[in-house]
C-alpha positions in Angstrom: -32.9 -3.1 1.3 -34.5 -0.3 2.4 -34.6 2.5 0.1 -35.5 6.1 0.7 -35.9 8.7 -2.7 -36.8 12.0 -1.7 -36.6 15.1 -4.4 -35.4 17.9 -2.6 -34.4 19.3 0.8 -37.0 21.4 0.9 -40.0 19.5 0.4 -40.0 17.4 3.1 -41.3 17.9 6.5 -38.5 17.9 8.9 -37.8 14.6 10.8 -37.5 15.0 14.8 -35.2 12.6 16.1 -35.8 10.8 19.4 -33.7 12.2 22.5 -30.0 11.6 21.9 -29.8 8.7 24.1 -32.1 6.4 22.2 -29.3 6.5 19.4 -25.5 6.4 19.6 -23.6 8.9 20.6 -20.8 9.7 22.9 -22.7 8.0 25.8 -22.6 4.2 23.8 -20.6 1.5 24.4 -17.7 0.8 21.9 -18.5 -2.2 19.2 -15.4 -3.9 20.1 -16.3 -7.0 18.1 -14.8 -5.0 14.6 -11.9 -4.4 12.9 -10.3 -0.9 13.3 -7.2 0.7 12.1 -4.7 0.9 14.7 -2.4 2.7 12.6 -0.4 3.1 9.4 1.9 0.9 7.9 5.1 3.6 8.1 3.9 4.3 11.8 5.0 0.7 13.4 8.7 -0.8 13.6 11.1 -2.1 16.0 10.3 0.8 18.5 7.7 0.1 20.8 5.2 2.7 20.6 1.6 2.7 22.3 -2.0 3.7 21.3 -4.8 4.5 23.1 -7.7 2.4 21.1 -11.4 1.8 22.5 -10.2 3.0 25.8 -7.3 0.3 25.8 -3.6 1.6 26.0 -2.0 -0.6 23.0 1.7 -1.4 22.3 2.6 -1.5 18.5 5.7 -2.7 17.3 7.1 -5.6 14.7 8.9 -8.5 15.0 11.9 -8.8 13.4 10.4 -10.5 10.4 8.3 -7.6 9.8 5.3 -8.7 11.4 2.9 -6.5 13.3 2.2 -7.1 16.9 -0.2 -5.3 19.0 -0.3 -6.2 23.0 -2.1 -4.8 25.8 1.0 -1.9 26.9 -0.2 -3.4 30.8 2.4 -5.4 32.6 0.3 -8.2 34.3 2.5 -7.6 37.4 2.1 -4.0 38.9 0.7 -2.2 35.4 3.9 -0.6 34.5 3.3 0.5 30.8 5.5 -2.6 28.9 6.1 0.5 26.1 8.3 2.3 28.8 10.5 -1.2 28.5 12.9 -2.5 25.9 12.8 -5.1 23.0 15.0 -7.9 22.8 14.9 -9.8 20.2 11.2 -10.6 19.3 10.4 -10.2 23.1 9.0 -7.2 25.3 11.1 -6.7 28.4 9.2 -4.7 31.4 11.2 -1.8 32.5 9.8 -2.3 36.0 10.8 -5.8 37.0 12.1 -7.2 33.8 9.4 -10.0 33.1 9.8 -11.0 29.3 6.9 -11.3 27.1 6.5 -13.2 24.1 4.8 -11.5 20.6 1.5 -14.1 21.9 1.6 -12.4 25.1 3.0 -14.9 27.3 5.1 -14.7 29.8 8.7 -16.6 29.1 10.9 -15.0 31.8 11.1 -13.7 35.5 14.1 -12.5 36.5 13.2 -12.9 40.2 12.0 -16.5 40.0 12.8 -19.7 38.1 9.3 -20.7 37.4 7.1 -18.6 35.3 3.2 -19.4 35.8 1.0 -19.5 32.7 -1.3 -17.0 34.2 1.4 -14.6 34.0 0.8 -13.1 30.0 -0.7 -9.6 28.8 -3.7 -9.8 26.4 -2.5 -9.9 22.3 -5.0 -8.3 20.2 -5.6 -9.8 16.5 -4.0 -8.1 13.9 -3.8 -7.7 10.1 -1.8 -5.5 7.9 -3.0 -4.9 4.6 -1.0 -1.9 3.6 -1.0 0.9 4.2 -3.1 -0.1 6.9 -3.1 -2.2 10.1 -6.0 -3.5 11.5 -7.2 -4.3 15.0 -9.5 -6.7 16.8 -10.3 -5.2 20.2 -13.5 -8.0 21.2 -13.7 -11.3 21.4 -10.5 -13.0 19.9 -12.2 -16.1 19.0 -14.6 -14.2 16.2 -11.6 -11.8 14.6 -12.2 -12.9 11.1 -9.9 -10.7 8.4 -12.7 -11.7 5.6 -14.5 -8.7 7.8 -11.9 -6.5 7.1 -13.6 -3.7 4.5 -12.1 -4.1 0.9 -10.1 -1.5 -0.2 -8.6 -2.4 -3.1 -7.9 0.9 -4.6 -5.3 1.9 -1.9 -3.1 -0.6 -2.9 -4.2 -0.9 -6.9 -1.1 0.6 -9.5 -4.2 2.3 -11.3 -5.0 4.7 -8.5 -2.8 7.9 -6.8 -3.2 8.0 -3.6 -2.5 10.1 -0.6 -3.5 10.3 3.2 -3.1 11.0 6.6 -4.3 10.6 10.0 -6.0 13.5 12.9 -6.4 13.3 16.2 -10.0 14.8 16.5 -11.5 15.6 20.0 -14.7 14.1 19.1 -16.9 11.1 19.7 -16.5 8.8 16.5 -20.1 8.6 16.0 -20.3 12.4 15.2 -17.4 12.1 12.5 -19.7 8.9 10.3 -22.8 11.4 10.4 -20.2 14.4 9.2 -18.9 12.4 6.1 -22.3 11.0 5.1 -23.9 14.8 5.3 -22.8 16.2 2.3 -25.5 19.6 2.5 -23.0 20.8 4.9 -20.3 21.2 2.2 -21.0 24.8 0.8 -21.4 26.1 4.0 -18.6 24.8 6.2 -16.4 24.4 3.3 -17.9 27.1 1.1 -16.5 27.1 -2.7 -13.7 25.2 -1.9 -15.9 21.5 -1.7 -19.7 22.1 -3.1 -21.9 24.9 -4.4 -25.1 25.2 -3.0 -26.7 23.4 -6.3 -25.0 19.8 -5.3 -26.2 20.1 -1.5 -29.8 20.7 -3.2 -29.3 17.3 -5.3 -31.4 14.7 -5.1 -30.3 12.2 -3.4 -31.6 8.4 -2.4 -30.7 6.7 0.9 -30.2 2.6 1.2 -29.7 0.4 4.2 -28.7 -3.1 3.8 -27.2 -5.6 6.2 -25.8 -3.3 8.7 -24.8 -0.9 5.8 -26.3 2.2 5.2 -25.5 4.3 1.4 -26.6 7.9 0.6 -26.1 8.1 -3.5 -26.5 12.0 -4.7 -26.8 12.9 -8.3 -25.9 16.5 -9.6 -26.7 16.3 -13.3 -25.2 18.3 -16.4 -23.9 20.7 -14.5 -20.4 22.9 -14.5 -17.5 20.2 -13.8 -16.3 21.5 -10.1 -12.8 23.8 -9.6 -11.4 20.6 -7.4 -12.4 17.8 -10.1 -11.4 20.1 -13.3 -7.9 20.1 -11.6 -7.5 16.6 -11.5 -9.0 15.6 -14.6 -8.2 18.8 -17.0 -11.6 19.4 -18.1 -12.6 23.2 -16.9 -15.4 24.5 -17.7 -16.5 21.8 -19.1 -20.6 20.2 -18.1 -20.8 16.8 -16.4 -23.3 14.3 -14.4 -21.8 14.3 -11.1 -22.6 11.1 -8.5 -21.7 10.8 -5.3 -22.0 7.0 -2.9 -20.7 7.7 0.4 -21.0 4.5 2.1 -21.2 3.8 6.1 -19.7 0.2 6.2 -18.5 -0.7 9.8 -18.1 1.5 12.7 -14.6 2.0 11.8 -15.0 2.5 7.9 -16.2 4.5 5.6 -15.9 5.0 1.9 -16.9 7.3 -0.6 -17.3 7.0 -4.3 -17.4 10.6 -6.7 -18.0 9.2 -10.3 -17.3 12.4 -13.3 -19.1 11.8 -16.4 -17.7 14.2 -18.7 -20.9 15.5 -21.1 -18.2 17.6 -23.7 -16.1 15.1 -25.2 -13.8 14.1 -21.7 -10.2 14.1 -22.0 -7.6 11.8 -23.9 -10.5 9.7 -25.2 -11.8 9.3 -21.6 -15.5 10.3 -20.5 -15.5 8.9 -16.8 -13.2 9.5 -14.2 -13.3 8.1 -10.7 -12.6 9.7 -6.8 -12.6 7.4 -3.7 -12.0 8.9 -0.5 -11.8 6.1 2.6 -12.9 7.5 6.1 -11.9 5.2 9.1 -12.7 5.9 12.6 -11.0 4.2 15.8 -12.0 5.6 19.1 -10.0 6.6 21.5 -11.9 7.6 24.1 -15.7 8.5 24.4 -14.9 11.8 23.2 -11.8 11.6 21.1 -11.0 9.5 17.5 -8.2 8.5 15.8 -9.2 9.9 12.1 -7.1 7.9 9.3 -8.1 9.3 5.6 -7.0 7.9 2.2 -7.6 9.6 -1.0 -7.3 8.1 -4.8 -7.7 9.3 -8.0 -7.5 7.1 -11.1 -5.9 9.8 -13.4 -3.1 11.9 -13.5 -1.9 9.0 -11.4 2.0 9.9 -11.7 1.5 13.9 -11.1 3.4 14.1 -7.7 2.6 18.0 -7.9 -1.0 17.4 -8.4 -1.3 14.5 -5.5 0.7 17.6 -2.9 -1.9 20.1 -3.9 -4.7 17.4 -3.0 -3.3 16.8 -0.1 -2.9 20.2 1.3 -6.5 20.7 0.0 -7.7 17.4 2.1 -6.4 18.8 5.0 -7.8 21.8 4.9 -10.9 20.8 4.6 -11.4 17.8 7.1 -9.5 20.5 9.7 -12.5 22.8 8.9 -15.0 19.3 10.0 -12.4 18.7 13.0 -13.1 22.4 14.2 -16.6 22.5 13.9 -16.7 19.1 15.6 -14.7 20.1 18.0 -17.1 22.7 19.2 -19.7 20.9 18.8 -18.7 18.1 21.2 -17.6 20.7 23.8 -21.7 21.8 23.8 -22.6 18.5 24.3 -19.4 18.0 27.6 -21.3 21.6 29.2 -24.9 20.9 28.2 -26.1 17.2 28.1 -29.6 17.5 28.7 -30.6 18.5 24.9 -33.3 17.4 22.4 -31.5 17.8 18.7 -33.7 17.9 15.5 -33.0 15.6 12.7 -33.4 16.7 9.3 -34.2 14.8 5.7 -30.6 15.1 5.1 -30.0 13.9 8.0 -31.9 10.0 7.3 -28.6 8.4 6.7 -26.9 9.6 9.7 -29.5 8.8 11.9 -30.0 5.4 10.3 -25.9 4.5 11.2 -26.4 6.0 14.7 -29.0 3.3 14.9 -27.0 0.2 13.8 -24.2 1.5 15.9 -26.6 2.1 19.0 -28.1 -1.7 18.2 -24.8 -3.4 17.6 -23.3 -2.1 21.2 -26.7 -3.3 23.0 -26.4 -6.7 21.3 -22.6 -7.0 22.7 -23.8 -5.6 26.3 -26.9 -8.1 25.8 -29.1 -5.2 26.7 -32.5 -4.9 24.8 -32.5 -3.8 20.6 -32.4 -0.7 19.7 -35.1 -0.9 17.3 -37.5 -0.9 20.6 -35.9 2.5 21.5 -34.9 4.7 18.4 -37.7 4.5 16.4 -37.5 7.3 13.4 -41.1 9.5 12.4 -41.4 10.0 8.9 
């Protein structure tokens, strides 16, 4: 494990990043050999629905027994979108010439001829449902091991209350990963709603291991933030706040927030946990499906608190959305630009290295390590 311990943001000389093309950005090919979220479970039913994922139009539906199906939304005959057809049992009938495809993608009927060549088929994508999410593998189907789906047991645990949603953000997914790892923007983009300046300036550590990156920030003996106090019920108490933000895969990020109450706690408890799962599925090079779920292990039956939390989370994420879409617009107009990275960007730079390296490995290009060294 590689660990960088940094005492504060101010006492380090800023780090100058290499040109943007040497780190993952909107020009980097998608990492396809990975599990991405295709949809929330509630979105997929017996209706034929289409969604653009990693630049590919995908058809989503369920079989009669409830199994999710993902096919390329393109008839192999004349490219008519299968989502414009209809379901007959578990089969999809193309709305152009009536070719019929089973859930495995194989054509089972051609109305204009008796023989159905085995080559007539549409691509089937491996899918795995782990409620409340449906995961899809857009790369080599033989490499689609469900064990590689990141663990997220909190989302279905009776010990946690969960809220979630989805945003369609007009920016590259790499920028979203960098955003959720960047804790220094909180008091400026989000004001007092999310974090104060003391939190942004608190000591932090960055660790990289086995293709994942974690940034840990600790704020010791500080008044509890109103966001957490509202859920815990301990306004005015002094607490220790520990944040761990993990980039796990190009599709998945999990943030763990632990609040340790230093003044007796509430209801016999002194430690409380919040988790936010961010799942980024590229639509195109400059647009992303942003799925999110927030979980807490206190006041789990408080529906009003959950609804208030949903509104707060959406307002915060929409502020990120607005900022990142403006950044994307600038990049599209002015692509010849050298950005500067600061000490607090170290986790994000590590992530951009990893994504660039994986994309290059899939494309059999030279190793990213040869081109993206970060000065320190």
